[in-house]
N, C-alpha and C positions, 0 to 999 in steps of 0.2 A: 442263830448259833450255827457254826460250821459243823458238819457231820464228820466226826473223827473216824467213823467207820469206813469212809471212803479211802482211808490210808491204812497201810499195815502198821502194826504196833511198833515194829522196828523203825519204819520210816518216820513216824511221829517222834520217837525218842531221839533219833539222830538229827532230825531237823531242828528240834528244840535245843539240843546240845550244841549244834552248829551256831544257832542264833546266840546262845549264851556265851559261847567261846569267842565269837567275833565281837559281841558286846563288851565282854571283859577286856579284850585286847584294846578296843577303842577307848574304853573308860580309863584303863590304867595309863595308856599313852597320854590322854588328856590330863589326868591328875599329875602325872610326872612333869608335864610341861608347866602346869599351874604352879607346882612346887618350886620350879627353878626361877620363877619370877621374883622371889624374895632373896635370891642368891646374887653374888657378884657377876654371874654369867647367865642371865636369863635366856631361855630358849627363844629363838626367832627363826622364821622361815627364810631369812635373808640369804643364808649360805645355799640352801636348796634352790632358791629362785635364781641366784646368780649363776649357778652351774647348770641351769636348765638347758636341755638339748631338744632337738626335734623340730617339727614344723611350727610349733607354737613357742619356740625359744624366745623370740623378741618380746612376746606378750608377757610371759612369765618373768623375764629378766626386768622388764619395765616396772613390775610390781615391787621390785626391791628398791626402787627409787634412784639408786646410784650404783648400778650393777658392776661397773668397772672402777669404782672408787675414785673417779676423776675429780669429784668435788673436794676430796681430801688433798689433792695435788695442786690446788689453786689457792694461794695464800689469801687472795681477796675473798674467795668463797668461804674459806675457814673463818676469816675475820667477821664476815657477815653472819655466819652461823653463831659465832660466840657473842656478837652484839645482840642477836635475837634471844639467845639463851640467857644472857645477863639480864635482859628486861623481864623475862619470865621468872627467873630466879629471884630477882628483887621484889617482884609483885607477889609471888607465892609466899615468900618468907617475911615480907614486910620489913625490908632492911631500913635501918636508920641512916642518917647522913654519913656518919663515920664508916659504917659498914659498906655503903655504896661507894664511898671514896676509896676504901681499901680494895674492893672488888675491881674498881676501874684501874687502880694501880697494877693489880695482878694481870689484867688482860691487856691494857693499853700502855702501861708503864707511867712514869712520872715525867712532867715537863722538864724538871731539873733535879739533880741530886746534890744536896748541900752538906757542908760541914762548917762548923763554927770557926772563925778566924778573925782576930782583932785587926790585922793588917798584913800587907805583903812586905816581905823583907827586901832589902836592896839586892838587885841582880835578877829579880824575877820579872820577866817580860814575856807575856803570853803571845804577843804579836810577833816578836822576834823569833820565838820558837815555832811559829806557824800554827799555834793552838788557840788563837783568839776566837775562833768559831766553835771550839769545843768547851773551853773553860773561861770563866770570868770571875771577877771579885766584886761583890756588892758591898761597897764601903759603908753605905747607910745602914744596912742590916748586919754588917760584919759576917758575911757568908761567902765561902768559896763554892762556886756553882759549876757543875758539869752538865752540859746539854743532855737532856733525857732521850733525845732521838738519835743523836750522833754517838753518844756514849764516849768512852775513851779507851783506846787500845793500848796494850803494854808499851809499844814503841813511843806513843805520844807521852805517856807518863815518864818514860825513861828520858825523853828529851827535856822535860821540865826539871827533872831531878838533876840532869847534867848542868843546868844553869847555876845551881848552887852547890855543885860538888866541891867539897873541901871547906865550905862555909860552916861556921859553928856559932852557937849562941842560942838563947831561948826563942828568939823570933824565928830562926831557921828550923828549930825542932818543932815549934808549933805549926809552921807551914808544912813541913814534911808529914806531920800527924794528920793535919786537915786534908792534905792531898791524898794520903792513903785512905782515909775514911770516905771521902767523896768518891774516890776511884772504886773502892770495894762496893759501895752502894750502887754505883752506876754499872758495875760489871754484871749485875743480875738483869738479864733480858726479860722483857714482858713476854707473855705467852704468844702474842701476835708476832713479836720479833723472833721468838724461837722457831715458830712455824716458817717464817720467811727465811730464816737462816738455814733451816733444814732443807727447804725446797729450792732455795736460790743461791745460797753461798755460805761463806765462812761466818760462824757466829761472831767473830771479832769485827766483822763489817756487815752486820745484818741489814739487808735491804739496800746496800750500797754497791755491791758487785754482783756479777753473774756467777753462777756456779752449777747447780744440779739440773739446770734446764735441759742439758743434753740427755740426762737420764730419764727425765719425763718424756722427752721427745722419743727416746728409744722405746719406752713403754707404749706410747701411742702407735709407734710403727709396728710393735709386736701385736697389738690388738688388730691393726689393719691386716697384717699378714695372716693372722688366724682366721679372720672373716673371709679373706680371699680363698684360703685353703679349704675352709669348711664348705664353701659354695661349690667347689670343684671335686671334693673327695668322693670316691665311689669304690675304691678297692681296700681290702683289709690293711695292707701295709701303709696306705695313706691315712687311714684312721688311727693307726698306731702312732704315726708321726704327728698327727693332729693332737692326740692326747698329750704327747710330750711338749708340743708347742703351747698348749693351753696350760699345762703345769708350769712351764717356764714363765708364761705371761702372768699367772696368778702369783708366782713367787716374786716377780718384779713388782707387782702391785703391793704385795705385803711388805717388801723391802722399803718402798717409798711411802706408802700410806700408813703402814703399821706404826711407825714412831709418832706420826701426827695423831692417830687415833689414841695412842697411849698418852700423848700430851693432853688431849681432850679429857680423858679420864682423870689425869692428875690435876688439871685445872679445877674440875668439879670437886675433887677431894679437898683441895686447898680452900675452895669457896665455902665448903661445908664447915671448915674449921673456924670460919668467921662468925658462925651462928651461935646464938645463945641456946640454952636448954629448952626454953619456951618455944623458940622458933623451930628447933629440931622436932618438937612434938607435932608439928604440922605435917610430918611425913615427907617422903621423898618427892622431889619435883617430878610430876608426870610428864611423859614424853608428849610432844605435840602430835596431833592427829595427822596421820599420813596413810597412804595406800598400804604400805608395809605393816603399819600398826593395825589397820583394819583386817588385813589378811591374817596376822598373828592371832587377833582376838577371835575371828571367825573359825580359824583352825582349832584353837584350844577349846572354845566353847562347843564347836561341832563334835570334836572327838569325845569330850566328856559327856555332853548332853545326849548325843545319839547313842553312845555306848550305854548310858543309864537307861534309856528308853528300850533298847534291845534286851537288856538284862531283865528289866521289870516286865517286859511284854506289853508295854503301853504304846498304842499307836505304832505297832510293829511294822506294818506295811509302809507307812510314811517314813519311819525311822530307817528301815532297810533301804528304801529307794534313795533317801537323802544321803545316807552313808555311802551308797554305791556311787552317787554323783561326786561326792567329796573325794573319795579314793580314786575315782577315775581322773580327777584333776591331778592327783599325785602322779598317776600313770602318764598323763600327757606331758608333764614337766620333764620326764626322762623316759620316753618310750623306747623299748628295745626293738626299734623298727629298722628295716634295711635302709642303709644310707645315713644312719644316725650314729655318732660316736658311742661306744659302749659305756654304760654307767660305771663309775669307779666302784670297787668293792669286790667281795668274793663271789657274788652272784653272777652267773652267766645265763642270759636269757635271749630268746629270739622271738619277737612279737608278743609272746605270752610270758608274763612274769608274775610274782606273787601278788602284786597289786591288782593286776587284771583278774587273776583267779578269785581274789576276795570280792571284786566288783561283781563277777558272775554269780558267786555264792549269795551275795546280798540281793541281787536282782531275783534270784530264785526264791529267797525268803520273802521278798516283796509280793510274790505271786501266791503265797499260801497263808492261811490264817493261823500261824504258829502261836500268836498271842492269845488266841481263843483256846488253845489246847493247854497252855501253861503260861499264864501271865495275867496282867491286869485288864487286858482287853476283854476277857470273859466276864469279869466283874462289871466293867463299864457297859457291856452289852446287856447284862442282866438288869442293871440299873435303868438303862434306857427302855428295856422291854417293860419293866414294872411301871415306869413313869407313863409309858404309852397306854398301858392297861388301865391305870388310874384315870387317865384323861378320857378313855373310852367309856368308862362306867359312870361318868358324870352326866 
């Protein structure tokens, strides 16, 4: 047992209160993060890691997986992400053939969009209108078919309608109705086509023309300029300019990647609508394991677990030291050191900030037996002593 008489009564009280206070702060933070996991906006360390500064900036940003959101700006990478997600979604919920086909149509689109039609009226010639690669008529199945990859743009539809302008009769009315129906169905882009349209061009010509590539190149140039300025900045005005440059860079990333990330969420919402009640009871699809996922789990469990140990006074020295190392990691991600851009927010620090002060307080607690004064450590020590005494009397 630690001899409490070595310390003044006030010291004992305030050290225990300090331990309880830090423990409560860690526990509450951990519980809050746990609670957000069941909300539409679960907490993640992604944003904190992406904005890391200091000597270990690259290491912390790498933990985010895609710190500059570049994978969201590559339509092929997004397509591969959705293909992998579709496989996990299908396996997790046990989709039947009809559900899998519907999900494939959502993501990849249909090969063709059809409308029922008994026959083509006189005067309709797809080749003459230059549309024979976009639309065709299957006489055997009596279907008017629009190519699912090329789709049909308004100008092409107008060219076909012009061929029969002024013509009347049931066969022309049926053709116009079928053309409108097939065109309406083909106008809905698949999610992959929407991404390609957003990143590379006009939605009316998804995947067929160049477009926003210049904006993506501009973003890449902004990232390169920031890295160059970060390496050479050493004066206050340079860091102020650096902050503005980083803010502009992140805004451009949000402008380009934000809509794609929103599409990703909308796709998942539409996919959930395909599920039956029994399938929904299997719970949400878990995220694949990644470095960021591990960091999030360790952070949440570390905050809640170590906070609980500090409050209960169990393994207090271990808990205090472990919590100090965890919070020191938070400090290293955004250290207020000379030559490092200032952390955004109302706090202004130089070398020492609130995180470092908490680290020092926890290291002090790790050096004293506060759990023996008020906590479960005293009960654990008494149990061990009693057990050792029983063994000695045998």
